[in-house]
N, C-alpha and C positions, 0 to 999 in steps of 0.2 A: 498614488492610487486616485483614481477618478471617482467622482460621486456616483457615476452610473454603476461601477463595479461595487462600490460599498452598498449600495442599495440591495444587493443579492441577500443579505442577512438582515433579519428583524432583530430589535433588542428583545431580550428574554424578560417578559413583564410578569407571567404567572405560570404555575405549574399546569394549569389547564391549558393554556395557550401553547407551552411547550410540548406537553404529552399528548394533546388530543387536538390541537388546532392545525391549521394548514399553512403556517407561516414557518419558514426556514430560520431557525434561531439557534445555531450550533454553539455548544459549549466547549470552549478551548480550555485546556488545563492552565496551571499556573505558569507554565513555560510557553504559552500561546499555541499549543498543539492539541490536535485531535486524532485518536488511533483510527487506522484505516485497514480494513481486510479486503483484499482483492481475490476475487475468484474467477474462474473461467466461465464466461457467460453460457456456454453449452452444457459442459460437464459438471459444474459447480465445484470442481476441484479448487482447494485452496491454493493460490499462487503465491501470495506474499502478504506480510503484514508491514505497515509502515506508519508515518504520520504525516500530517498536513497541518500547515499554518493557515492563517486566512488567506492569504495570496494564493498558496497551492490549491486550496478548495475553490477559491474564485476562478482561477484559471482552468481547472478540471472542469467545472460547470460550463464556462464559457467556451472552451475549445472542444470539448468531448474527448479530450486525451488527458491521461493520467500524469499529474504533478504532485510531488510529494517534497516534504521538507527533510532534508539529510541532517540528522542529529550529529552524525560524525565530521560532516564537512561544514556544518552550519550554514547551509545554503539550499535555495530552492533547486529542485532536481525534476526536470522533465524526463519521465521514464522512457527510456529507449532513444534519447536524443544522440547518445554516442554509438550505442550498439545497433540501432535500428529496430530494436524490438518494442516498438511504440504499443502502449495499451489503449486500445480504442474503447472507450466506455460506452457500454450498451444501457446500463442502468446505475443510478446512484440511489442508494437507500441510507436513511439515517435512522438510529434506533429510538425507541420511545422517549428517552430523555434527551435526545439530540447530543449526546456526547461520544458517539462512534459512528463511523461511515463504513458502509459496505459497498464496494465497487464491483459491478459484474462487467467483465471485460473480455474483448477479443484481442488476442496478442499477436502481432505481426512477428513472425519468425518462430513463434511457438514456445518461447521460453521467457521467464520473468526473473530468474535468479541470476545474479551477477557472478556466481561462479560456474555458470553454464548448464545448470539443470533446469527443466521445465518449471518446477515450483521450488520455492525456497525452503519448503518442508519436505525435502527429499530423503530425511532420515527419521526413523521411529525410535522410541524409547521403549525397551522392554518393560513389560508389566509383571509384577509378581516378585517373589523373593528369588531373584537371580544373583545371590551374593557373590558369586565367582564372576558375573558378567555385569555387574551393576552399572558401570560406566560405559559399557559398550553399546554404541548405537547401531541399529540395523538401517542398511541402505535399501530404501524402497524404489529408488531411481538408480539404475546401475550405468546409464549411458548419458553423457552430456549432450545437449542440443547444440552448443557451440563451444569453441575453445577460447576462454576469456583472454588468453594471451595474444591470440590473433585479433580479437576485438578491441581490447584496451590497451594492448602493448604491455610494457613493463611498469605501468603505473602502479603506485602502492595501492594495496587493498583498503578500501575506505572504512573498513571496519576496525573500531578500536577495540583492543583487549582489555 
């Protein structure tokens, strides 16, 4: 890591500096990660939730494209590098105590979910006492934007059970 890149983040000195100052001083958790929510820049629809390490956040800021840390693969991940579904960052926001990131993005190809749907949040959980269907999810998206087998081949699913 070069000194130029490491200068992107300030040390966390005080609550006032972090919560009301104008210095970027992100707080990464004990695993060196910060949670990220990515939404469509125009509609506001939640596309995905992921994590960034220091390198991912730095690369996202410097390139204007989304990078994440894959917890299942334990590696840096440039969103869309394989599929072509690049997330172009329109705006990066950080919450009040700088321990969560919100990306507003335009998605080349219109999908962000590795299983082919537009959003990773393509199912909803029924609310209320539905004891007969307590574990049945409702599909809010019924058509995939792309076929994951065509894009990724027979590569194993990166999600660990």
